[in-house]
N, C-alpha and C positions, 0 to 999 in steps of 0.2 A: 586769772587762769583756773580752770578745773582739771585736778589731776582724776583722770579715769583708766581703772585695769577692770580686765576680766579675769576671774578667780575661778577655781573648777566648777566642773559642771556637775550639778547634783538634783536628784528630783526635789520638786517642791512639795517638802512636807506640812499638815496641815499646822495650823498656829492655833495659838491657847488663848491669845489675843484678841480683840475684836477691832477689826479697820476702824477707825475714826472716819473716812472719806472712801468711797467708792465711785467709778466713774462705768458707765455703761454704753455699748455701741447703739446707735437706730434703733434696732431689731431690738433691744433689751436686754441681750445678753453682756454679762458684765466683762470689762474692759480691764481695769487697773483696781487694786487694793492700795490703801494709803496706811501704814501701822508706824506708830513712834516706838522708838527702841534706845537703849543706852547713850547709845554713841549719836543719835539724830532720830534718822528715817528710813523705812523700808518701803519700797512700792514695788508690789507685784502685780506681772503681769502674767496671768493662770497660763499656765501650760506653755509658756515662754521664757521668762525668767525673773531673777529677784533682784531689786538693784538697791544699795546701802548706799545712803545720802547722808554724809556728816552735818551736824547740827548748823555749820556756818556755809554749807553748800560747795567746798573747795574740793570736798573729796567724796567719789563715786567710784563703787564697784559694783562688778556684777557678775550675778551665778545662772547663768544659761540652763535652762532646762535640756535634758538630752535631746540630740539631734538637732536643735536649733542652731539654723545657718549665721554663720559672722554678720553677714549683710545685716540681717533683723536685727542680731546685737547693737549694731551701730545705726542702725536706723531708729532703733526704741530708744539710744540713748540720744542720738541727736535733735529729733522731734519731738520728744517726750519728756527725757529725764534733764535733760539738759538746761530748757528751759524752765524746768520745775526748779531746778537747783539755782538759778539765776534769780529765782524770785525771791529765794529766802537770804541771797545777798542782798536784796534790796534793789537790783535790775527791774526795768519794765520789759516786759515777752509779753506779747501777744498774738492770739490767732488770726493771723493778717497775712495776705501776702503786698509784695511791693513792688514796683517798676520804677526804672528812671525815666523820668520825660522830662528834656529840656536841661539837664542836670540838677532835678529834684526828686525827691521820692515821692511817688503817688500809693497811697495805701489802702487795700482792698480787705476790709473787715466782717467776719459773719460766721455763721454756723457752718456745720460740716453740710456739704451739700449744695452752699449758695452760691458757687462758682470762682471762688477765690484762685484757685489752682488753673482753671478754664481763663480768667481773664491775664495772669500771669503770664500763662503760655502764650496766649494769642498776640500779647504784645512781644514777648521774649522774642517768636520767630518772625515780627515785623521789623526786628531794626531795633526796639526799644528793649533796653537790658533787665532784666527780672535780679531784683537784691534778695527775695526769698520767698518760698513756696507757702510756706507756714513757719510761726513763731520768729514774730517781726520784735526785732530788739531795736529798744527806742532810746536813746540818752541826749540828754540837755547839751546843746551846745553854747556858739557865742550868743552873742546879741538877742535873749533872750528867746530863740529858736531851738530846735530837736534835730538832731540825726538819725534816719535810720539806718542799722548796719545790717550789711549784707550776714547771710547766713549759707549754708551749703549750697555748691551749684547743682541742685537737680531739682526735678519736679515732678510729682506722682498725677496721675491722670487715669479716670476712669476709660472703658474701651471705647465708648461713644464719643469723647473727646481726643480721644489717640487718633480714633480715624479721621477726625476733620482736621488735626493740627498739626501731627508729628508725621514728618519725612521719613520715608523707610529707610536713608539713612542716618538718620539722627542715633547716637550711642547711648545705650540701655545698660542701666545697671541690674547687678544681680536680685533674681526675683526675691521676695519677701515670705516668709512662712503662714502670715495671717492675713494677707489680702490679696485681691487679684488684679490691685490697681499697678498701672508700668509706673517704671521709673527712667526718667530718659535725661540725660546729664548733659550739662551745658558744653560749647562747643561751638563748629560752626554751624549748627542750625540753630541752636538756644543759645541768645545772647545774654550774658552774666555781667553784671557789674559789682567786682569785689572791693569796693570802695563807699565808705560812708556817704550817704547825700541827704539835705536837709530835706526836711517833710514839710511838703506843700501842701497836699488834699490827704485829706482821708475820706473815704468812701463807705460808708457800714449797708451792706448789703440788704437789700429786700427780700423776699420770696419766690418772686418772677410772677406774681398773680397780677399785675397791671398789664395795660394793652398796649401801652408807648413809654418809650424813654422815658424816666424822671431822676430831678435834681431837686432834692430839697434841703434848706439849711439846716442845720440844727444850731441851738441853743447850747452855751457849755454845760447845765446842769444834765441835758438829754447825753453830751459827750460823755460824760464821767459817768453815766448809768450804761453806757454800751460799753465802754473800753472795761469796766470792772466785770460785766457780764463776759467779756471776752478775752480775762486776762489767764495769763501760766499763773497758778498760785497753788504752793504745795500745801500750806497749812493755814486754811483759811481761819482757825481758832487760835493763832498766835496775835493777842490785840496789838502788842507793838510794831508787830510785823504788817500787820492790816491797817492800822495808823499811820506807817509809813508810808503804803501803797497807796492808800488814800490821799495823802498830802500831795506824793507825786503825780498822780493821777489828774487831782483837781488842778495842778498847774499847767498840765499838759492840754487841758480841758479849754484853758483862757485862748490858745490860739483858733483864730479866726478861719480854720479850715474844714471844718465839719459838716460832710452833707451826708443825706439817704440816697443812696442811688439803688433805682429798681428797673429793670425793663425785662421783656419777654425772654424764658431761656431758648433760645431757637438759635441755632448755628447759623443759619442765613444770613441773621443782623448784626453777627459777633462784628464785623468788619464796621458798621455804624457804629455801633456802640462803641467801639475803639476808638474812634475818631471822634465821638461827642466827647468822652472822658480827656481823649487829649487836648483838645478845643477849652473846655471847662476849666481844667487845673492849670492849663497858661493865662487864661481870661484874668485880667485886674481888675480891680473894683467889684468883686462879688462880697466882700465882707459885708 
């Protein structure tokens, strides 16, 4: 369990040291900076907050910028910092959503904008409980299988997906300071699974440029590359940590559960896509 605290609000002063890693948004603007400190790491989200993470990942503290809301702090911690802290504890956390189908977990992995949250929401409003909107934590289970663990019970969607999928009666969370995405809470209209589920299928999402729905079996080597590409990793320069990460991902990739999934990004076809995924994920003999 990670110990998380919020300390006093303060202005973000310029730092003398150079960040060892930076992340940018699709529009090219700076999203986050990573620094090493005597106690571990600092993650800066410009104009939002600084998070101090201990070297072992067990302790996180936040110093928010003035006027940043508590909802924004909690969101940054749960969706960004917590997965990164878990990564330096040797946990496997991926940029993926996951839903429950027939008692098993089905995961959707991909870059931002590939439709992970839209797929999760489509399932969750149609009787299939979702485990996570993003930040999929995977742990080894018994009998050489793996478990997908649930995250916090909310889904974030852009306006176009909201208008198609979300009922007006759905409970919403407080708006965030840095995005226009809406946040919707699990409940009567959005079903949530709060227990781990065995991981049965993993679909790596394409860019939507295909003309028809496509499932394509992947090799273990391809799965290793994709898992690594979509991993939450705080320190990619820490050799021991990266070696442990690679060993775990290599074992995970030995599971015969990986497919590329692509389909035209058209809301009118979402029902057919969902039904096809249900059938494909439950089919036997696809290995």
